N, C-alpha and C positions, 0 to 999 in steps of 0.2 A: 939826062933828066927826063926827056920825052920818052925814052925807051922804058924807064922805070914806071912811068904813069901807065903806059900801054900794058906792061906786064901786070901791074896791079889790077887794072880794069879787066884784063883777060882772066886773071886768077879769081876775081870776084864773079865774073860771068861763069866760069867753070864751076865754082862752088855753088852758085845759085842753080845751075843746071843739075848738079849732083843732088841737091836738096829736092828739087822738083821731081827728079826721077825716083828718088827714095819715097817721096810722098805718093807718087802715082802707083808705084809697085805695092806699097802698103795698102792703098785704097783697093787695088785689084785683089789682093789677098783677103781683105775684109769682105769683099763681095763674094769671093769663092767660099769662104767660111760660112757666110750667111746663107748662101744657096745650099750648102751641104746640111746646115742645121734645119732649114725648111724641109728638105727632102726627108731627113731622118725623123723629124717631128711629125711630118705628114703620115709616114708609115706607122708611127707609134699611135697617132690619133686614129688611124684607120682601124686598128685593132679595137679601140674603144667604141668607134662608131658601129662596128659589126656587133660587138657585145650589146650595145644599147639597142640596136635594131632587133636582135634576137629576143632580148628581154621585153621589148615593147610588143613584139608579135605574140609572145607567150601571155603577157598581161591582157592583150586585146582578146586572145582566144579564151582565156579564163573569164573575162567579163562577158563575152558572148555566151559562154556556157552558163554563167550565173543568170543571165537574162532569160535564157531558155528554161532553166530550172525554175525560176520564179514564175514564169508563165504557166508551166506545167502544174505547179503546186496550187495555183489559184484556180 
């Protein structure tokens, strides 16, 4: 009787430990996936940042040329 109780308690402890290990490993995998997503998105957004920066500099240059042209006309 006492041995059966000990075996049941040990089985429950083993099952709880298995569940905790599975949860931990799942959490670690989610963190890895999140890190990879951030890295991939950062490189993707970097392309758009460069594009926006180039367009901004072109716009700024055209505005400066427009100001110079308007001063010369007056």
